[in-house]
N, C-alpha and C positions, 0 to 999 in steps of 0.2 A: 731118348731122343724122339722116338716115335710117338710117345705119349704126349710130349710137349707140342709136337706138330698137330696131333689130333685135337688138343685143347684149343690151339689157335684157329683151327678150321671151324670148330664149334662156335668160337667167339665171333668169327666173321659171319657165320650163318645167322647167329643171333642178331647181330647188327643189321644184316640184310633183311631179316624177317621183320624187325621192328620198324625199319625205314618203310617197308612195304605196308605195314599196318597203318602208319600215319598217312601215307599216300592214299590208301583205300578210304580212310576216314575223311580225308580232304575231298575226294571224289564223290563220296556218298552224301556228305553234309553240306558241301560248299563252304564259302567263307563270307557269308552275309550276316551282318549284325548291325544294330542301330548305330548310325554314324559312319558306316564303313566307306561311304562315298565322299565324306567330308575331307577337304584338303585345306590346311591352314594357309592363308595368303602369304604369310612369312613365318617360317619355322623358328626364326630367331626370336620372334615376339609373339608366339602363339597364345600365350596366356593373355596378353594385352588384346589380342584379336578375339578372344572369347568373352571379353568385357569383365574387367576386375570388379565392377559394381555388382555383377551377378554371380561370378564363379566362387564357390565355396571350396575351402581346402579339402573337405571330405568328398567332393564331387570329382576330384581330379584323378585320372588314371595317369600316374607319373611315369614317363619313359625314363628308364635308368640304364646305366652301363655297369657291367660286372668287371671288377678289377680295372677301374677306369683309367688309371695313370700308367698303363703298361705299354704305351706306344713306342717307347725307346728303351725298353727293359733289356738287360743282357747284352750279348754281342750279336750284331746283325748276321743272319744266315747261319749262326752257330748255336747259341743258346736262346736267342730271342724267340724262335718259332715254338719253343716249349713252354713259354710263359706269357707271350703277348696275346692279350684278349681284346685290345682296341688298337686301331691303326691311326686314329686321330688324336690330336692334342686335346686337353681339357677344354680349351677355348673353342676349338672346332666342334667338339661334341656339343657344347652348349649352343652354338650357333645352329647346329643341325636340329636341336630341339630337346636334347637330353636335359632332364631336370633333377635326376638323382645320381650322385657320384659316390662310388665305392672306392675309398682310398686306404691302402694298407701301408703302414710305416714301421720302421725299426728304430732302435735306440738313438741313432744319429740323425733322425728326422728325414732320412731318405726313404723314398717309396720303394717297396719291395713286393715280390710275389714268390713266396717260399724262400729259397736261398739266393735268388737273383735280385739285383738292385738296379735302380735307375736314378733319376734326378731327385733333388731335394723337394720336400713338400712346399717349399717356397715357390717353386714353379707353378704348382697347382693353385696356390693362393693368388699369385700374380694373374694367372689366366682367369680365375673367377672374378677378380676385381675389374679386370679389363672388360669382361662381358657385362658386369653390372653397371659399369660406367656408360655403356652404350645402349642400355635398355632402362625401362622405368618400372615395369610391372611384372617382371618374371621372378618367381620364387624358386629357390634351389634347396633341395635337401642334400646336405653334405655329410656323409657318413665317413668318419675317420676311425680306424681301428688299428691296434697293434697287431701285426701279423703273427700267426701261430708260430711258436718257437722262438719269438723275439722278445726283447725287453721293452718296456714303455719308454718313450723319450722323456727325459727329465723336464719337469715344469711345462708339460705340453698343454695342459688346460690353460695356463696363463698365456702361453704363446698364441693359442687360438683366439683368446679374448682380446689380446693386444692387436692381432692382425685383422680380425673381423668384427670387432666390437660394435662399430657403427651400423653394421648390417644384420646383427644377430637378432633373431626372433626368440625371445626368452621362453623357456619351457612353461607351458600353460595348457591344461586340458581343454580350455575353451577355444584354443586356436583352430581345432578341427572343424568347428561350426562356422568360423568367421569367413567373410568374403575377403578376397585378396585386397580390395580397397581399404578394408578395416585394419590390415596388417602393415601396409606400406607406411613409411618408406623402408621399414625393415624388410630384408630380402632372403635371409638364410636361416634355415632350420639346421643347426649343426649338431650331429649326434656323435659324441666322443665315446669310444669303447676301448678303454685301457684293459690290459690283462691283469695287472696287479695294483696299479694305482687306484685311489678312491674314485668311484663313479661320480659324475656331476650331480650336484644336489638338486632336488626338486625346486622349481621356480627360478633356477639360475639361468645364465645366458646360454648354457649348453644343455643338450638333452642327453639322457643316459641310454644304455643298451636296451632297457625295457620299452623304449619308445619306437624301436625299429626291429622287427623280428621277421624271421623266415624259417622255412624247413628245408635245409640244404640236403639234397639227395645226390650223393657222389656216385655218378654212374656215367658210362659212355653210351648207354642204350637209350635212344630217343623216345620210344613209346613208353618205356618204363618211367622216364623223367616226366613226360607229358602227363601221364595218368596220375602219377604221384603228386604232381603239382596241383591237378584238379582236386584230388582227394584232400590234400592239406588245406587248400583254399576253401573247400566246402565246409571244413571244420571251424572256420573263423566266423566271427560275428559280422553282420553287414557293416559297411564303412560308416554308416550313420550312427552306429552304436559303439564303435571302437574309439579308444583313447590312445591308440598307437598306430604306427604305420606297419603294414604287412606287405612283404615283398615276395613276388614269384619270379624266378629266374628261368628264362627260356634258353637254357644252356645245357650242354652235356660236357663232361670233363674227361680228358685222357686218363687212362688207367695204366698202372705200371705193368700189368700182366697182358697188355694188348700191344701188338706191334706198331700201331699208329699212335704216336705220342705228341705230335704237333697239335696245337690248340685248334687252328683254323679248320682243317678237314674234319676234325672230330665234332666240334660245335656246329659245323655246317650241317650235320645230320638233323638238327632240330631248328636251326636258324629260320628257315622259311615257313615255319608253322605257327608264327605268332598270331596272325589273323585267325587261323584255325582255332587257336586256344581261346581267343575271345569269343568266337562263334560257339565253341563248346561250353564256355561259361554261361552264355545265354541259354543254350539248349538244355543245360542241366540245372538251370534255376539258381546259379550261384554268381551271376554277374554283379550282384550288389555287394559282393565281397572284394572284387578286384580293386587294387589300389596302386601299389608300385609294381611295375612290370619291367624287368631288366633283361639285357641281352649282351652278348659279345658282339663286337664289330657292328655297332649300331648303324642303321641306314634310315633313309627317309620313309620307307614303307612302314617300318616299325613305329617310328614317331607318329606318322599319320594315323595309324590304327589306334594308338593311345589317345591322341588328340580328338579323333573322330568320335570315339566312344564317350570321351569327356563332354564333347559338344552335345551328344545325344542326351546325356544326363541333365545338362543345363536346360535343354528343351523339353524335358519330361518324357523322353522317348526310350529311356533305359533305366 
C-alpha cells in the first residue's frame, strides 16, 4: 500500500513540475508570433475572410478537434467525463472555426471512444451539411476511422460517397498547391481509415490513411507532450514540400495509473499553451512545418491563433 501511495505522490510531483516548466517557458518567451494579433471578423467564415483567391491549401494552419463527436458520449456525470473531449456539437464546432474533424466509429456506424458510444455518424454528416449550406468557401478535412478494437462498418466507403459525394474533393497531390477558389464548389477532403477493409484507392473520392499522419504521444505530462510535439514536427518536411497532412495535437491524455482520469482536468494541463506552441515553432525555425493543429474543448483563442498565423503566411510574414 505504501509503495502505491509513493508512486502516486511521484506522479503528482511530475505533473506539477511539468506544468511549471511550461509556465516558465511562457513567461520567458512570451506568446508573440506573426499574426498573433489578427482576429477573423467572423469565425464561421474565416476562410472566406482570408480571400479564397489568395489562400492556398498548404498555407492553412487548420484548427482541429480531437475526438470531435464526443459531446454526448456515455452517461452524463457517470461515464461521460472519462471520454468527452468536446462539449460542442459538430455544427457548433464548425461555426466556432474548426476545420478538421476526428471521428471514430464502430461496426454499427455509431461514434465511439474506446468502449463508450454516442450517436450515429448520420448526426455528424447532418451537421456538416448544415454548415456547408450556410457557407460558401469553407473547406473541411473530415477524418473518419474505425476505433481501435472495433470492426469496420460494412460498406462504409460507399456510404460516405453517397452521403457526401457532391462535396468531396477527390484525392490529388496537386490539391495542396491549389487556391481554395480553384477547388470550389467541392468542400470536403474526406480521409477514411478502416482497420481491415481496403484503403481508398489513389485518385478516388476519398483519401487514405497515408494522407493524414501524426505522432501520437500517449501521456498526461504536459511538457513531455509539448516538447515531443515540437520534436516530431521538426522532423517533417515543410508544408510546401509535403503531399500529406500532418497533425499536431495540443492534448494530454488520462492514464490508468494516475488518480485523475477525467479528460477535462487532465487535458487542461496543456490546453492554454497553444499560442506558446506556435511561438516556439517560430523560435525554433520549424513554423513552416505546422499544418493541422488540434485540441480538446476547442475555444475561440485556439482558432484565432491558427487563423492569425495562416493570415501571416498569406501576407508573407511567416
